[in-house]
Wavefront OBJ file of the C-alpha trace (Angstrom):
o trace
v 42.428 66.161 60.615
v 42.390 67.464 64.212
v 39.371 69.604 65.015
v 41.553 71.910 67.134
v 45.225 72.855 67.196
v 46.377 74.429 70.456
v 49.492 76.603 70.163
v 51.446 76.703 73.419
v 52.120 74.071 76.063
v 52.050 76.268 79.143
v 49.260 76.023 81.683
v 46.740 77.804 79.437
v 47.361 75.652 76.392
v 47.473 72.322 78.200
v 44.315 73.115 80.197
v 42.499 73.933 76.948
v 43.730 70.691 75.392
v 42.620 68.738 78.463
v 39.043 69.982 78.375
v 38.695 70.011 74.581
v 40.149 66.552 74.038
v 37.284 64.735 75.712
v 34.989 65.853 72.895
v 37.244 66.789 69.958
v 40.390 65.683 68.160
v 43.151 67.899 69.559
v 46.786 68.493 68.649
v 48.974 70.689 70.869
v 52.213 72.175 69.536
v 54.912 73.661 71.766
v 57.964 75.587 70.532
v 60.291 74.610 73.377
v 61.852 71.230 74.098
v 59.748 71.017 77.247
v 56.311 72.319 78.091
v 55.809 74.954 80.800
v 59.335 76.279 80.179
v 58.512 79.979 80.378
v 55.906 81.647 82.637
v 54.217 78.499 83.944
v 57.455 77.053 85.253
v 58.497 80.320 86.924
v 55.537 81.230 89.091
v 55.246 81.922 92.812
v 52.991 78.836 93.039
v 50.111 80.328 95.010
v 46.317 80.162 94.949
v 45.262 83.645 96.024
v 41.604 84.511 95.489
v 41.983 88.225 96.216
v 44.257 88.837 93.241
v 43.943 89.789 89.611
v 41.642 91.969 87.544
v 37.879 92.102 88.030
v 37.278 89.863 85.009
v 39.808 87.241 86.114
v 38.463 86.781 89.658
v 35.341 84.820 88.644
v 37.662 82.438 86.773
v 39.664 81.969 89.977
v 36.498 81.282 91.953
v 35.306 78.772 89.356
v 38.674 76.985 89.469
v 38.772 76.513 93.242
v 36.912 73.197 93.445
v 39.180 71.601 90.816
v 42.312 72.807 92.582
v 41.253 71.812 96.084
v 39.753 68.424 95.181
v 42.325 66.323 93.356
v 40.766 64.793 90.211
v 40.285 61.038 90.554
v 42.837 58.928 88.765
v 44.925 61.871 87.591
v 47.094 62.759 90.563
v 48.086 61.100 93.819
v 48.426 64.094 96.150
v 46.509 67.355 96.753
v 47.255 70.209 94.379
v 46.986 72.787 97.176
v 48.422 73.047 100.687
v 47.040 75.554 103.239
v 49.302 78.577 103.657
v 47.285 81.713 104.384
v 47.993 85.126 102.921
v 48.773 88.288 104.876
v 48.830 91.732 103.268
v 50.707 94.101 105.598
v 50.902 97.881 105.594
v 52.509 100.775 107.430
v 50.456 103.677 108.726
v 51.009 105.495 105.423
v 49.574 102.466 103.571
v 46.230 102.251 105.352
v 44.268 103.180 102.230
v 45.986 100.404 100.279
v 44.974 97.934 103.003
v 41.402 99.208 102.904
v 41.375 98.703 99.148
v 42.540 95.118 99.731
v 39.528 94.584 101.998
v 37.155 96.086 99.437
v 38.530 93.828 96.723
v 38.276 90.765 98.945
v 34.646 91.536 99.718
v 33.889 92.062 96.021
v 35.507 88.767 95.024
v 33.920 86.814 97.865
v 37.199 85.727 99.466
v 37.407 85.425 103.229
v 39.400 88.151 104.962
v 39.953 89.673 108.377
v 41.600 92.929 109.433
v 44.175 92.174 112.142
v 46.271 94.411 114.410
v 50.091 94.607 114.408
v 50.386 92.222 117.352
v 48.461 89.533 115.468
v 50.648 90.169 112.417
v 53.681 89.552 114.613
v 52.157 86.343 115.962
v 51.602 84.995 112.452
v 55.067 86.048 111.276
v 57.463 87.062 114.080
v 59.998 88.401 111.583
v 57.800 91.410 110.702
v 58.845 94.732 112.258
v 55.647 96.179 113.724
v 56.898 99.560 114.967
v 55.330 101.484 112.077
v 52.792 98.853 111.073
v 49.115 99.816 110.811
v 47.967 96.213 110.637
v 47.262 93.549 108.077
v 44.565 91.816 106.058
v 44.526 88.091 106.796
v 43.170 85.780 104.086
v 43.048 82.225 105.457
v 42.114 80.454 102.207
v 45.332 81.383 100.395
v 47.237 78.187 99.613
v 50.441 76.892 98.084
v 49.785 75.418 94.656
v 51.756 72.546 93.124
v 52.142 73.999 89.632
v 54.070 71.060 88.192
v 51.444 68.620 89.455
v 48.615 70.776 88.072
v 50.293 70.952 84.672
v 50.844 67.191 84.738
v 47.184 66.676 85.625
v 46.187 68.430 82.416
v 48.795 66.448 80.456
v 47.294 63.216 81.761
v 43.778 64.377 80.915
v 44.894 65.252 77.393
v 46.718 61.984 76.767
v 43.918 59.912 78.279
v 41.636 61.557 75.695
v 44.070 60.783 72.845
v 45.263 64.358 72.256
v 48.598 64.568 70.454
v 51.375 66.700 71.972
v 54.388 67.880 69.967
v 57.383 69.613 71.569
v 60.274 71.409 69.801
v 57.661 72.320 67.228
v 57.600 76.097 66.842
v 54.880 77.537 64.625
v 56.436 79.252 61.612
v 53.399 80.100 59.497
v 49.608 79.890 59.571
v 47.480 79.801 56.418
v 43.757 80.445 56.309
v 42.056 77.934 54.032
v 38.529 77.529 52.724
v 37.795 74.818 55.282
v 39.857 75.971 58.248
v 43.545 76.515 58.946
v 46.907 75.016 58.072
v 49.503 75.428 60.812
v 53.173 74.952 59.882
v 55.221 73.866 62.896
v 58.659 72.325 63.190
v 59.169 70.210 60.071
v 55.475 69.436 59.714
v 52.083 70.992 59.177
v 48.655 70.288 60.667
v 45.200 71.204 59.404
v 42.401 72.142 61.799
v 39.013 73.794 61.985
v 40.020 75.863 65.012
v 43.218 77.346 66.415
v 43.613 78.119 70.121
v 46.262 80.804 70.529
v 47.701 80.062 73.988
v 51.184 81.356 73.227
v 51.475 83.643 76.254
v 53.894 86.514 75.665
v 54.068 85.438 72.006
v 50.284 85.665 71.518
v 50.439 88.661 69.188
v 53.294 87.037 67.242
v 51.114 83.994 66.565
v 48.230 86.229 65.506
v 50.436 88.047 63.008
v 51.501 84.703 61.502
v 47.806 84.185 60.745
v 47.457 87.720 59.335
v 45.295 88.730 62.290
v 45.572 92.139 63.924
v 47.484 91.999 67.236
v 45.644 92.851 70.434
v 48.509 94.863 71.904
v 49.671 92.392 74.525
v 52.382 93.585 76.892
v 54.647 91.150 78.720
v 56.109 92.269 82.040
v 58.983 90.862 84.047
v 58.496 89.267 87.462
v 61.568 88.023 89.352
v 61.581 85.414 92.107
v 64.562 84.299 94.165
v 65.271 81.922 97.031
v 67.163 82.703 100.226
v 68.092 80.479 103.182
v 65.337 79.897 105.727
v 64.598 77.685 108.700
v 62.280 74.720 108.989
v 60.666 76.190 112.103
v 59.448 79.115 109.971
v 57.711 76.867 107.426
v 54.287 77.704 108.837
v 54.507 81.426 108.132
v 51.895 82.787 105.711
v 52.583 84.435 102.390
v 53.546 88.035 103.276
v 52.594 90.711 100.746
v 53.330 94.415 100.995
v 50.214 96.610 100.814
v 51.558 98.383 97.712
v 52.885 95.114 96.285
v 56.471 96.343 96.580
v 57.579 92.853 97.658
v 56.336 89.488 98.837
v 57.851 86.423 100.455
v 56.805 83.020 101.783
v 58.517 79.934 103.217
v 59.387 77.191 100.763
v 60.733 74.188 102.654
v 64.054 75.152 104.220
v 64.191 78.309 102.082
v 62.208 81.519 101.639
v 60.815 82.533 98.254
v 61.054 86.300 97.676
v 60.130 88.761 94.942
v 60.305 92.507 94.250
v 56.935 92.049 92.474
v 58.186 94.194 89.621
v 56.185 94.782 86.444
v 58.777 95.975 83.930
v 57.695 95.799 80.264
v 59.734 93.367 78.176
v 59.795 91.930 74.702
v 58.808 88.244 74.562
v 61.990 86.382 75.509
v 63.608 83.871 77.827
v 63.722 86.398 80.671
v 66.660 86.310 83.064
v 67.032 87.845 86.568
v 68.719 91.206 87.004
v 70.904 91.815 90.055
v 69.379 95.263 90.649
v 65.831 93.869 90.943
v 66.998 91.293 93.481
v 68.955 93.900 95.458
v 65.916 96.198 95.614
v 63.749 93.360 96.932
v 66.312 92.373 99.561
v 66.511 95.966 100.791
v 62.723 96.264 101.022
v 62.289 92.937 102.815
v 65.149 93.591 105.215
v 63.635 96.993 106.044
v 60.238 95.443 106.787
v 61.547 92.383 108.650
v 64.344 91.054 110.828
v 65.301 88.407 108.244
v 68.648 90.058 107.462
v 68.897 88.483 103.986
v 72.457 88.345 102.691
v 72.585 85.270 100.458
v 70.603 84.267 97.375
v 70.594 80.555 96.558
v 68.750 80.696 93.214
v 66.684 83.072 91.090
v 64.530 83.170 87.978
v 62.352 85.588 86.013
v 59.129 85.001 84.111
v 56.933 87.131 81.881
v 53.356 87.907 82.868
v 51.302 89.030 79.875
v 48.584 91.689 79.941
v 45.998 92.944 77.472
v 45.662 96.743 77.179
v 42.823 96.784 79.763
v 44.589 94.130 81.920
v 41.636 91.718 81.717
v 42.152 88.233 80.205
v 41.383 87.634 76.542
v 39.415 84.410 76.097
v 37.247 84.094 73.001
v 36.945 83.943 69.222
v 38.577 86.574 67.038
v 35.625 88.420 65.409
v 37.595 89.064 62.209
v 38.752 85.473 61.581
v 36.522 82.426 61.948
v 38.016 79.640 63.997
v 40.797 81.641 65.692
v 40.430 81.551 69.473
v 42.458 83.755 71.840
v 43.519 82.364 75.243
v 46.023 84.967 76.434
v 46.547 87.973 78.712
v 46.077 86.232 82.057
v 48.280 88.820 83.781
v 49.759 86.547 86.433
v 46.536 84.646 87.211
v 46.872 81.985 84.520
v 47.742 79.118 86.832
v 45.001 79.637 89.406
v 42.394 80.286 86.681
v 43.465 77.453 84.368
v 40.742 74.906 85.213
v 37.957 77.394 84.521
v 39.763 78.884 81.510
v 40.163 75.424 79.990
v 36.516 74.574 80.617
v 35.401 77.952 79.220
v 37.499 77.447 76.087
v 35.937 74.038 75.468
v 32.424 75.357 76.079
v 32.761 78.317 73.716
v 34.430 76.305 70.944
v 32.296 73.158 71.107
v 28.950 74.475 72.400
v 29.032 78.110 71.383
v 27.972 79.183 74.859
v 29.123 79.204 78.459
v 28.124 76.391 80.802
v 25.654 76.966 83.641
v 28.332 76.089 86.205
v 30.723 78.752 84.913
v 27.949 81.321 84.572
v 26.990 80.805 88.227
v 30.427 82.111 89.191
v 29.809 85.346 87.318
v 32.000 84.645 84.293
v 30.949 86.904 81.411
v 32.239 85.851 77.956
v 31.613 89.343 76.565
v 33.966 90.869 79.137
v 36.678 88.409 78.141
v 36.105 88.493 74.370
v 38.745 89.981 72.013
v 35.870 91.780 70.295
v 36.326 94.553 72.866
v 39.520 95.560 71.046
v 38.054 95.580 67.529
l 1 2 3 4 5 6 7 8 9 10 11 12 13 14 15 16 17 18 19 20 21 22 23 24 25 26 27 28 29 30 31 32 33 34 35 36 37 38 39 40 41 42 43 44 45 46 47 48 49 50 51 52 53 54 55 56 57 58 59 60 61 62 63 64 65 66 67 68 69 70 71 72 73 74 75 76 77 78 79 80 81 82 83 84 85 86 87 88 89 90 91 92 93 94 95 96 97 98 99 100 101 102 103 104 105 106 107 108 109 110 111 112 113 114 115 116 117 118 119 120 121 122 123 124 125 126 127 128 129 130 131 132 133 134 135 136 137 138 139 140 141 142 143 144 145 146 147 148 149 150 151 152 153 154 155 156 157 158 159 160 161 162 163 164 165 166 167 168 169 170 171 172 173 174 175 176 177 178 179 180 181 182 183 184 185 186 187 188 189 190 191 192 193 194 195 196 197 198 199 200 201 202 203 204 205 206 207 208 209 210 211 212 213 214 215 216 217 218 219 220 221 222 223 224 225 226 227 228 229 230 231 232 233 234 235 236 237 238 239 240 241 242 243 244 245 246 247 248 249 250 251 252 253 254 255 256 257 258 259 260 261 262 263 264 265 266 267 268 269 270 271 272 273 274 275 276 277 278 279 280 281 282 283 284 285 286 287 288 289 290 291 292 293 294 295 296 297 298 299 300 301 302 303 304 305 306 307 308 309 310 311 312 313 314 315 316 317 318 319 320 321 322 323 324 325 326 327 328 329 330 331 332 333 334 335 336 337 338 339 340 341 342 343 344 345 346 347 348 349 350 351 352 353 354 355 356 357 358 359 360 361 362 363 364 365 366 367 368 369 370
């Protein structure tokens, strides 16, 4: 009997399986025909330290060494590539820029206030007539999400974890000695369940007769437009109020309206209006003159009611562990979240290394909602 069943094969679930499987028998079950089909496979692919809720930022900091130093024997190329991040703001957005600086200082990420002329030097497409300046964050980097996910898959398989795809969970029974999870045409018994089902986290909880947390999934659309190779060195450009962002991606430019529209858990699809709004905003702020969209996709970012991640044991059901509510930071926090999950399940306490980054299990625990 596996010690742990992980539900969900996105970045959260596979990172948990990777770190648990070195010390426990682990089975991962994924509803879709391929892992990372939903949110993980639809991200903006960025490591951005000055982002996310207060409780998620220590997880980002604790993940940095894993992401910037490729694990031996698991991957052949770096997971991150230097990019730089630049938050820009008009004169009426100065307070938003100042808040960006305050948050950067609080999270320990490097930042520098720069004038409009320096903004223009870093990205000549920005219109600087009404620009107050920008906040430059040099450590922001592109992140190879597929390679990171595959790193965790390799870790899991090297440690003999089993992975089942096209195996949706249909029922969960609490038994005297643990849990029985019905998935696909099979069932698996385990001492512990890790609920890493993303937008479907509350659905999985209800299958186990556990009170939902009140997770809310929100749409985030990304689309690609034609670019130029000579612009490939531009930083990630983010509006001070997060009304849009864009960054080079090879010969194209990745763009987003950065919307947060509540949605039921689903296979989210782009809406033409969201894309049109983003194009208008970006064209107003830049000289890009976007007219053509080459591809687009939409993912769901899932939030707890207080917008902090939920990582910990359900206080009302022994052996049910929540790993949900990452709110758009799940990829860049996944190494630390996986290590934290393994520590809490197998040791009953946080490791010294994670604690040194300021991670507080009580802040992340689902007990705060009970």
